[in-house]
C-alpha positions in Angstrom: 7.7 -23.7 4.7 8.8 -21.6 7.6 9.8 -18.0 6.9 12.6 -18.2 9.4 14.1 -21.2 7.6 13.9 -19.4 4.2 15.5 -16.3 5.7 18.4 -18.4 7.1 18.9 -19.9 3.6 18.9 -16.4 2.1 21.6 -15.4 4.6 23.6 -18.5 3.6 23.4 -17.3 0.0 25.0 -14.0 1.0 21.9 -11.9 1.2 22.2 -9.5 4.2 19.5 -6.9 3.2 15.8 -7.3 2.8 13.4 -4.5 1.8 9.8 -4.2 0.7 6.2 -3.3 1.2 4.0 -5.7 3.2 1.5 -8.0 1.6 -1.4 -10.1 3.0 -0.4 -13.2 1.0 3.1 -12.9 2.6 1.7 -12.1 6.0 3.5 -15.1 7.7 6.6 -14.2 5.8 6.4 -10.6 6.9 5.9 -11.7 10.5 9.0 -13.9 10.1 11.0 -11.0 8.8 10.1 -8.8 11.8 10.9 -11.5 14.3 13.9 -13.0 12.6 17.0 -13.3 14.8 19.6 -13.2 12.1 21.8 -10.4 10.9 19.7 -9.1 8.0 19.0 -5.4 7.7 15.3 -4.8 7.1 13.6 -1.8 5.5 9.9 -1.2 5.0 9.9 1.3 2.2 7.3 3.8 0.9 6.9 1.8 -2.3 8.3 -1.2 -4.1 10.5 0.9 -6.5 12.1 2.4 -3.4 12.8 -1.1 -2.1 14.6 -1.9 -5.4 16.6 1.3 -4.9 17.7 0.2 -1.4 18.7 -3.2 -2.9 20.8 -1.6 -5.5 22.5 0.7 -3.0 23.2 -2.1 -0.6 24.8 -4.1 -3.4 26.9 -1.2 -4.5 28.2 -0.8 -1.0 28.8 -4.4 -0.1 28.8 -6.5 -3.3 26.1 -8.7 -1.7 22.7 -9.2 -3.4 19.6 -8.1 -1.6 16.0 -9.4 -1.4 12.9 -7.4 -2.2 9.4 -8.5 -1.2 6.1 -7.2 -2.4 2.5 -8.0 -3.4 2.3 -8.5 -7.2 0.3 -5.2 -7.5 3.6 -3.5 -6.6 5.4 -4.9 -9.7 4.4 -1.7 -11.5 6.2 0.5 -9.0 9.3 -1.7 -9.3 9.5 -1.8 -13.1 11.4 1.5 -13.6 14.4 0.8 -11.3 14.4 -2.9 -12.3 14.4 -2.3 -16.1 16.4 0.9 -16.2 19.0 0.2 -13.5 19.2 -3.4 -12.3 18.8 -5.1 -15.6 21.9 -6.8 -17.1 21.9 -4.5 -20.1 22.4 -1.6 -17.7 24.2 -2.0 -14.4 23.5 -5.7 -13.8 22.6 -5.7 -10.2 21.5 -8.9 -8.6 18.1 -8.9 -6.8 16.0 -11.7 -5.4 12.2 -10.9 -5.5 9.7 -12.6 -3.2 6.2 -11.7 -4.6 2.8 -12.5 -3.2 0.5 -13.7 -5.9 -2.9 -12.0 -5.5 -5.5 -12.7 -8.1 -4.1 -16.1 -9.1 -6.2 -17.4 -12.0 -8.8 -19.8 -10.8 -8.7 -18.5 -7.2 -11.4 -16.1 -6.0 -10.0 -12.7 -5.1 -10.9 -9.0 -5.0 -11.5 -7.2 -8.3 -8.4 -5.0 -8.1 -6.3 -8.2 -8.2 -7.9 -10.1 -11.0 -6.0 -8.6 -14.0 -2.8 -8.2 -12.1 -3.0 -11.8 -11.2 -3.4 -12.9 -14.8 -0.3 -11.1 -16.0 2.0 -11.6 -13.0 4.1 -14.3 -14.6 4.1 -12.6 -18.0 5.4 -9.4 -16.5 8.5 -11.2 -15.2 9.0 -12.9 -18.5 8.8 -9.5 -20.3 11.3 -8.1 -17.7 13.6 -11.0 -18.5 13.5 -12.1 -14.8 13.5 -15.9 -14.4 11.0 -17.1 -11.8 9.5 -20.0 -10.0 6.1 -20.4 -8.5 6.1 -21.9 -5.0 3.2 -23.0 -2.8 2.5 -25.2 0.2 3.3 -28.3 -1.8 6.8 -27.2 -2.6 9.2 -29.6 -0.9 12.4 -28.6 1.0 14.4 -30.4 -1.7 12.6 -28.5 -4.5 13.1 -25.2 -2.7 16.8 -25.9 -2.2 17.1 -26.5 -5.9 15.2 -23.3 -6.7 17.5 -21.3 -4.4 20.5 -22.9 -6.0 19.4 -21.8 -9.4 18.6 -18.3 -8.0 22.0 -18.1 -6.5 23.7 -18.9 -9.8 21.7 -16.2 -11.5 22.4 -13.7 -8.8 26.1 -14.4 -9.0 26.0 -13.4 -12.7 24.4 -10.0 -11.8 20.9 -11.2 -12.7 17.5 -11.2 -10.9 15.3 -14.0 -9.9 11.7 -14.1 -8.5 9.8 -16.4 -6.2 6.1 -16.0 -6.9 4.4 -17.1 -3.8 0.9 -18.6 -3.6 -1.4 -18.1 -0.7 -0.8 -20.5 2.2 2.8 -21.2 1.3 4.3 -20.0 4.6 3.5 -21.6 7.9 2.3 -19.5 10.8 5.1 -18.6 13.2 5.2 -16.2 16.1 3.0 -13.3 15.0 4.5 -9.9 14.9 2.3 -7.6 17.0 2.6 -3.9 16.9 0.3 -1.1 18.1 0.3 2.7 18.6 -1.1 4.9 21.4 -3.7 6.7 19.4 -7.1 6.5 21.2 -9.6 7.1 18.4 -11.0 4.2 16.5 -10.8 4.5 12.7 -14.3 3.3 11.7 -16.0 5.5 14.4 -13.9 8.4 13.1 -14.9 7.8 9.5 -18.6 7.8 10.7 -18.1 11.1 12.4 -16.6 12.5 9.2 -19.5 11.4 7.1 -22.0 12.9 9.6 -20.1 16.2 9.6 -19.9 16.6 5.8 -22.8 17.8 3.7 -24.5 15.2 1.6 -23.5 16.8 -1.7 -19.7 16.6 -0.8 -17.8 14.3 -3.1 -15.6 11.7 -1.4 -12.7 9.8 -2.9 -11.3 7.1 -0.6 -8.1 5.1 -0.7 -7.8 1.4 -1.1 -8.1 -1.0 1.9 -10.1 -0.9 5.1 -10.7 2.8 4.9 -12.9 2.3 1.8 -14.6 -0.7 3.3 -15.4 1.1 6.5 -16.7 4.2 4.7 -18.9 2.0 2.6 -20.5 0.3 5.6 -20.7 3.5 7.6 -22.3 5.5 4.8 -24.9 2.7 4.2 -25.7 2.5 7.9 -26.0 6.3 8.3 -27.6 7.3 4.9 -28.7 4.1 3.2 -26.4 4.7 0.2 -22.8 5.5 -0.8 -23.2 7.1 -4.2 -21.1 10.1 -3.4 -18.1 7.9 -2.6 -15.6 6.8 -5.2 -13.8 3.9 -3.6 -10.3 3.6 -5.1 -10.1 -0.1 -4.7 -6.6 -0.7 -6.0 -4.0 1.8 -7.2 -2.6 2.4 -3.8 -1.3 6.0 -3.4 -3.3 7.4 -6.3 -6.6 8.4 -4.6 -5.4 12.0 -4.0 -4.6 12.6 -7.7 -7.9 11.1 -8.7 -9.6 13.5 -6.3 -7.5 16.4 -7.8 -8.7 15.4 -11.3 -12.3 15.6 -10.2 -11.7 18.8 -8.2 -10.3 20.6 -11.3 -13.1 19.6 -13.6 -15.8 20.3 -11.0 -15.0 23.5 -9.2 -18.7 23.7 -8.2 -18.3 20.7 -5.9 -16.4 20.2 -2.6 -14.0 17.3 -3.0 -12.7 15.3 0.0 -10.0 12.7 -0.4 -9.9 10.3 2.6 -6.4 8.9 2.4 -4.3 6.5 4.5 -0.8 7.1 5.8 0.7 4.2 3.9 -1.0 5.2 0.7 0.1 8.9 1.1 3.7 7.8 1.7 3.7 5.6 -1.4 3.4 8.6 -3.8 4.3 11.5 -1.7 5.0 13.7 -4.7 1.3 14.2 -5.0 1.3 16.6 -2.1 3.5 19.4 -3.6 1.7 19.0 -6.9 -1.7 19.4 -5.3 -0.4 22.4 -3.4 1.0 23.9 -6.7 -2.4 23.5 -8.4 -4.1 25.1 -5.4 -7.6 23.8 -6.0 -9.9 25.8 -3.7 -12.4 23.0 -3.4 -9.9 20.2 -2.4 -9.8 18.8 1.2 -7.3 16.0 2.0 -7.8 13.9 5.1 -5.0 11.5 6.1 -6.1 8.7 8.5 -2.8 7.8 10.2 -2.4 4.6 12.2 1.3 4.4 11.3 0.9 1.0 9.7 -0.1 -1.0 6.6 -3.0 -2.4 8.4 -5.0 -3.9 5.5 -2.1 -6.3 4.7 -1.1 -7.3 8.2 -0.4 -4.2 10.4 3.3 -3.9 9.8 4.6 -0.4 10.7 5.1 1.8 7.6 8.7 2.6 8.6 7.9 6.3 8.7 5.9 6.4 12.0 7.5 9.7 12.8 6.1 11.5 9.7 3.9 14.5 10.3 1.6 14.6 7.3 0.3 18.0 8.4 3.8 19.3 8.6 4.8 17.9 5.3 1.7 19.3 3.6 2.4 22.7 5.2 5.9 22.7 3.8 4.6 21.6 0.4 2.3 24.6 0.3 -1.2 23.6 1.3 -3.2 26.6 2.4 -4.1 25.1 5.7 -3.0 22.0 7.6 -4.0 20.6 11.0 -3.8 17.5 13.2 -7.2 16.5 14.7 -6.7 14.4 17.8 -10.2 14.4 19.4 -13.7 13.4 18.3 -14.8 16.9 18.9 -12.2 18.2 16.5 -13.2 15.7 13.8 -16.8 16.7 14.1 -15.9 20.3 13.1 -14.6 19.1 9.7 -18.0 19.9 8.1 -17.9 23.5 8.9 -14.2 23.7 8.0 -14.9 22.3 4.5 -17.8 24.8 4.0 -15.9 27.9 5.1 -12.2 27.3 4.3 -10.6 27.4 0.9 -8.4 24.5 -0.1 -6.2 22.9 -0.5 -6.5 21.8 3.1 -4.9 18.7 4.7 -6.1 17.3 8.0 -4.2 14.5 9.7 -6.2 12.3 12.0 -4.2 9.8 14.2 -6.2 6.6 14.9 -5.5 3.2 16.6 -5.0 -0.1 14.9 -7.8 -2.6 14.5 -11.0 -3.3 12.6 -14.2 -5.3 13.2 -13.7 -9.0 12.4 -17.0 -9.0 10.5 -16.1 -5.9 8.3 -17.6 -6.5 4.9 -16.6 -5.6 1.4 -18.5 -3.6 -1.2 -21.4 -5.7 -2.7 -21.2 -3.9 -6.1 -18.5 -4.4 -8.6 -15.9 -1.8 -9.2 -17.6 -0.9 -12.5 -21.0 -0.5 -10.8 -19.4 1.8 -8.1 -17.9 3.9 -11.0 -21.3 4.2 -12.7 -23.2 5.1 -9.6 -20.5 7.7 -8.7 -20.5 9.3 -12.1 -24.4 9.5 -12.0 -24.1 11.3 -8.7 -21.6 13.8 -10.1 -23.8 14.5 -13.1 
């Protein structure tokens, strides 16, 4: 199906607001949202729960239901406002969910999606949200029937979910966005690795940052045992790094974060600042986009992570805009007390042959814990 046609049908149902977090399974749908010529208001939110909040606010102001899109890994972020606000036993706010199904049983996917994929339908059943699974074989007539059912449920103040399999949406005009940052992310990550001492502990966020650190570390040093790759749990790498930092004050702990991930759970910044771990160094790689799932802008491109961290109470913050500045990270980590946050602006783009970790997530955990011990 074409995203533009589905969006037109949603407008016909009275939906005039769409909010969410991008997803690779929904890449063609997200492209369609960005290029859609209709009258919908579109919001890329920091996390999926925030998108449900926008949907609730929009309904309260207009009486019209809203649509929320997400990857199924984002259901967890959406549970609280869905169960404690939108549910019919509380306020009864209509919301249509469009959810990309990663980790669908029987379909090979990355380890962080396997369990989430198994329980996706069960979660909506537990949340009392009727749903329909759609794929590339869903006919126009079937989709019309599904949307009719969804409309009836929304009209009663309920919620409905479309669980979307990979390949459901046809390619349309791709949405292309870029920034003006000159530094390339993978080269920058390589410079960071070379600058840091080999006994420094690294916790990296999910997505291409971890994949590129993995390949760069193997190319430079022949191993990656000092890197915990947080493959999954977007937005939680900094708190994992904090947990390690507090238990191992003898080690320098560096969290390599992404801008989208840092935005998703921004409350981590003032909490880290309040704990004030002297051995904690936070690097935010900022390309202003959710690149790993299609390069859609974060919606917060103006955000200064160095400025936010300074206001939160980090001991030192800086924005490193040149390779030479990046190469001084090693001496900064050795000499400065944390918590420190360094924001590094980079361009969009990655190698087409960028690989993925060869070890399982469990093996990465075991190797990392052995390194720590």
